[in-house]
C-alpha positions as CSV (number, residue, x, y, z in Angstrom):
1,Q,-71.5,30.8,51.3
2,V,-68.5,28.5,51.6
3,Q,-67.6,25.7,49.0
4,L,-66.0,22.6,50.4
5,V,-63.7,19.9,48.6
6,E,-62.6,16.8,50.2
7,S,-59.6,14.6,49.3
8,G,-57.6,11.8,50.7
9,G,-60.1,8.9,50.7
10,G,-59.3,5.5,49.4
11,L,-59.1,1.8,50.4
12,V,-56.9,0.8,53.4
13,Q,-56.5,-2.4,55.4
14,A,-57.8,-2.7,58.8
15,G,-55.3,-1.3,61.1
16,G,-54.0,1.3,58.6
17,S,-54.5,5.1,58.5
18,L,-55.5,7.7,56.2
19,R,-55.8,11.7,56.5
20,L,-58.7,13.5,54.9
21,S,-58.3,17.0,53.7
22,C,-60.9,19.5,52.9
23,A,-60.2,22.7,51.2
24,A,-62.6,25.7,51.9
25,S,-63.2,28.7,49.5
26,G,-65.7,31.4,49.1
27,S,-65.9,32.9,52.7
28,T,-63.7,33.8,55.5
29,F,-62.5,30.2,56.7
30,S,-62.0,31.2,60.4
31,N,-65.5,32.4,60.5
32,Y,-66.6,28.9,60.6
33,A,-66.9,25.7,62.9
34,M,-65.7,22.8,60.5
35,G,-66.9,18.9,61.0
36,W,-66.6,15.8,59.1
37,F,-69.8,13.5,59.0
38,R,-69.9,9.9,57.4
39,Q,-72.5,7.9,56.0
40,A,-72.2,4.2,55.8
41,P,-74.1,2.0,53.6
42,G,-77.7,1.6,54.8
43,K,-77.2,3.8,57.6
44,E,-77.7,7.7,58.5
45,R,-75.3,10.1,58.7
46,Q,-73.3,10.7,61.7
47,L,-71.1,13.4,63.0
48,V,-67.6,12.0,63.4
49,A,-65.7,15.1,64.6
50,A,-66.0,18.8,65.0
51,I,-63.5,21.7,65.6
52,N,-64.5,25.3,66.5
53,W,-63.3,28.3,64.7
54,S,-60.0,28.6,66.4
55,G,-59.1,25.1,66.8
56,G,-59.1,25.4,70.5
57,S,-62.2,22.9,71.1
58,T,-62.8,19.7,69.6
59,Y,-65.6,17.0,69.7
60,Y,-65.4,13.6,68.6
61,T,-68.2,10.8,68.6
62,S,-67.5,8.0,70.8
63,S,-66.1,5.5,68.1
64,A,-63.6,8.3,66.9
65,K,-62.1,9.2,70.3
66,G,-58.6,7.8,70.6
67,R,-58.3,7.1,67.0
68,F,-59.2,10.2,64.8
69,T,-57.8,13.5,65.1
70,I,-59.5,16.7,63.7
71,S,-57.4,19.7,63.0
72,R,-57.5,23.0,61.0
73,D,-55.2,25.4,59.5
74,N,-56.8,28.7,59.2
75,A,-53.9,30.3,57.2
76,K,-54.6,27.6,54.5
77,N,-58.1,27.2,54.5
78,L,-57.8,23.6,55.6
79,V,-59.3,21.0,58.0
80,Y,-58.0,17.5,58.2
81,L,-59.2,14.2,59.7
82,Q,-56.4,12.0,60.8
83,M,-57.7,8.4,61.0
84,N,-55.7,5.9,62.7
85,N,-56.2,2.2,63.6
86,L,-59.2,2.0,61.1
87,E,-61.7,-0.5,61.2
88,P,-64.0,-2.1,58.6
89,E,-66.9,-0.1,60.5
90,D,-65.4,2.9,59.4
91,T,-66.1,2.3,55.9
92,A,-68.2,5.1,54.8
93,V,-68.5,8.3,52.7
94,Y,-66.9,11.2,54.6
95,Y,-68.4,14.7,54.4
96,C,-66.7,17.9,55.3
97,T,-68.9,20.5,56.7
98,A,-69.1,24.0,57.8
99,G,-71.3,25.7,60.4
100,S,-71.8,29.3,61.2
101,G,-74.1,29.0,64.3
102,S,-73.4,28.9,67.9
103,A,-73.4,25.2,68.1
104,W,-70.1,24.8,66.8
105,Y,-70.1,21.1,67.7
106,Q,-72.8,20.6,65.0
107,P,-71.5,22.5,62.0
108,D,-73.9,21.5,59.3
109,D,-74.9,24.3,57.2
110,Y,-72.5,23.6,54.2
111,W,-71.5,20.1,52.7
112,G,-68.7,19.1,50.7
113,Q,-69.3,16.2,48.0
114,G,-67.8,13.5,49.9
115,A,-64.9,11.1,50.1
116,R,-65.1,7.6,50.0
117,V,-63.3,5.4,52.7
118,T,-63.2,1.9,52.3
119,V,-61.3,-0.3,55.2
120,S,-60.9,-4.1,54.3
121,S,-60.6,-6.7,56.8
C-alpha cells in the first residue's frame, strides 16, 4: 500500500509554468512506476505521463510531449511533473498515481487526492 499526496497546483496564465510534486509513503517507493493523470471538467480521466521505477523510461500523451516533463527522486520518495507553456486546455485536476504491475506505462493502482490546475487565457 502506498499513500500519495500532491502539491503545487494553482492558477497560472497561458504560457506559464507550474511544477507538481507528489510525496509517496507507506511502501518502498522504487518498487512502483509512477504517473500523472488528469481530469478536466466534463471529461474522462486521461494519463498525462508515466515513469518507470528507475526513471529510465518515460511516457507522455501526445498533448504533453515537448511541454511536460515527469521525473522522480527515489531517495526522497518524490515524483514531479514540470509543466511548461501551459494552455487553457490543460486546466484539470491532476492526480499522482502509482502502479506495481508489469505495465509501467499505466500506473493506476494507487491514487492521490488530486491537485487543481487552472490556466487562464
